[in-house]
C-alpha positions, -999 to 999 in steps of 0.1 A, spaced: -1 -2 1 15 34 -6 28 55 19 13 88 9 18 119 34 1 153 29 25 182 33 15 220 39 50 232 46 85 225 32 104 225 65 102 185 71 136 173 75 130 144 53 123 166 28 161 180 27 172 166 -2 145 184 -22 145 220 -5 177 227 13 206 205 -2 222 210 -35 229 180 -61 264 184 -51 258 181 -14 237 153 -18 269 134 -39 296 146 -13 278 131 20 306 112 38 286 78 42 282 57 7 245 48 18 234 83 25 247 98 -9 215 106 -31 206 118 -66 171 135 -72 155 118 -105 126 138 -119 97 127 -144 76 96 -143 96 77 -173 129 84 -159 119 71 -124 107 44 -135 140 35 -156 157 42 -124 134 15 -103 143 -9 -131 178 -7 -129 173 -16 -96 181 19 -82 167 21 -46 144 50 -39 140 69 -8 110 90 -10 88 109 -38 80 142 -39 48 153 -64 15 172 -67 -15 162 -51 -31 157 -85 2 138 -102 -3 110 -73 -39 104 -83 -29 106 -122 -1 103 -142 22 88 -113 0 65 -98 13 34 -109 48 46 -96 32 56 -65 20 19 -61 56 6 -71 79 29 -54 74 15 -17 90 47 2 74 77 18 53 96 -12 50 134 1 22 154 -18 12 192 -20 -8 218 -36 8 228 -70 13 264 -56 36 254 -27 59 231 -47 62 259 -70 79 276 -40 108 252 -42 140 269 -52 153 256 -80 130 235 -95 110 238 -121 86 209 -117 76 206 -151 71 168 -147 56 172 -115 76 145 -102 108 141 -80 122 112 -68 153 109 -40 171 77 -46 204 64 -32 234 64 -56 250 33 -69 283 22 -64 300 30 -96 313 -5 -114 351 -8 -124 358 0 -163 370 -35 -170 334 -50 -156 312 -33 -180 339 -33 -210 341 -71 -206 323 -76 -234 321 -43 -252 328 -35 -288 318 -3 -290 323 24 -260 324 65 -255 347 80 -239 333 119 -224 362 141 -215 355 167 -191 318 173 -207 304 196 -184 271 207 -195 241 184 -181 222 187 -212 245 176 -236 259 146 -214 225 136 -213 220 137 -250 249 117 -254 242 90 -229 207 88 -248 221 84 -284 247 59 -270 218 38 -258 198 39 -286 229 37 -313 245 1 -301 271 19 -279 279 -10 -249 294 10 -227 298 51 -217 333 59 -198 338 99 -183 369 113 -173 372 127 -136 362 160 -148 330 148 -165 295 160 -156 275 137 -134 252 116 -158 229 111 -125 225 152 -125 185 158 -124 189 176 -157 211 152 -173 191 121 -164 156 139 -179 174 149 -210 184 114 -216 150 107 -207 160 78 -180 188 63 -210 217 70 -179 202 37 -161 197 17 -192 233 22 -207 263 6 -185 286 37 -172 311 47 -149 344 68 -143 376 64 -157 394 75 -130 390 96 -103 415 125 -103 428 146 -131 459 124 -131 439 95 -143 434 110 -174 441 110 -206 479 86 -196 461 61 -174 428 61 -187 441 57 -223 466 26 -211 433 11 -196 414 13 -226 443 -6 -244 446 -31 -218 412 -41 -224 420 -44 -262 406 -13 -274 414 9 -302 409 49 -295 396 74 -319 398 108 -311 366 130 -326 385 162 -336 389 190 -361 420 182 -382 423 183 -414 448 151 -416 423 133 -396 406 104 -411 370 111 -421 341 91 -404 331 73 -433 368 60 -443 373 46 -404 337 31 -408 348 10 -433 375 -9 -417 366 -3 -377 384 -23 -351 364 -47 -335 365 -28 -303 367 10 -308 365 36 -280 353 69 -294 365 98 -275 344 130 -275 360 162 -259 346 191 -238 322 219 -253 340 247 -269 375 236 -271 372 200 -279 396 173 -271 428 187 -254 458 182 -273 475 155 -253 444 134 -258 443 136 -296 481 129 -295 479 100 -272 449 79 -296 451 58 -316 438 74 -347 418 113 -349 386 108 -370 366 142 -383 330 145 -397 333 162 -428 313 195 -427 293 215 -457 284 253 -461 312 261 -444 299 250 -408 331 238 -388 318 218 -364 286 198 -346 275 202 -313 292 173 -289 263 156 -286 253 156 -324 288 147 -333 285 118 -308 251 107 -323 265 107 -360 294 88 -350 276 62 -330 253 59 -361 282 55 -386 307 29 -362 281 6 -349 293 -30 -344 257 -46 -347 245 -31 -380 209 -43 -374 203 -16 -346 
């Protein structure tokens, strides 16, 4: 039976994850079991539950609890706090466009070697800081046959509320983890780990001397890691130099480049290992 709790103000300690703690604070708690993330929207929360994420509580409008989120409320098993829309609109920093929030325990990250054991195509995200781009890349990767995503230490958290929402829950459908914990782990150590796992590395970069995506697709290695760089500056020169090859997407009409999320989607489709996807 659903545990629905009516609230008339947002001062209750149980509502701290939604009202008084930032996502960074929730992520940085000293006790691993108390580290949380906030998922937003029925579809995203549903994918998180499917992936085995543990809900701590939910917060939503009364009308959603009796309407579009009803099945989710019954499934959740955690306390569900409900209130009028007018009260929820006072939540600083939250535009409840989808009307449903869920605080969930942050799962422990697996080792790259574990999620890449049977992978043929992986993507590496180097210091991509915009959660919208991270979410879009994860969605494309999940949809277009990428087996796993690896993030450098400086990359935005895929469980960021906006990143997860933009991904439409794909951050819970594709395996991902960090490729190291500190800046010193990338690029040298991270690329060495990829090579030890049998991956060739392809740096996506604007270089007239690079092979084109079509050329690489004709003879792509069996195990390939596509490396995408941060917004604006792209991949660091040291990363490009250390990768096995540099790859570019030919541009038309004088356009110099694509947004990193768009470039990733193009590369994933062209280089997919299973052509039926």
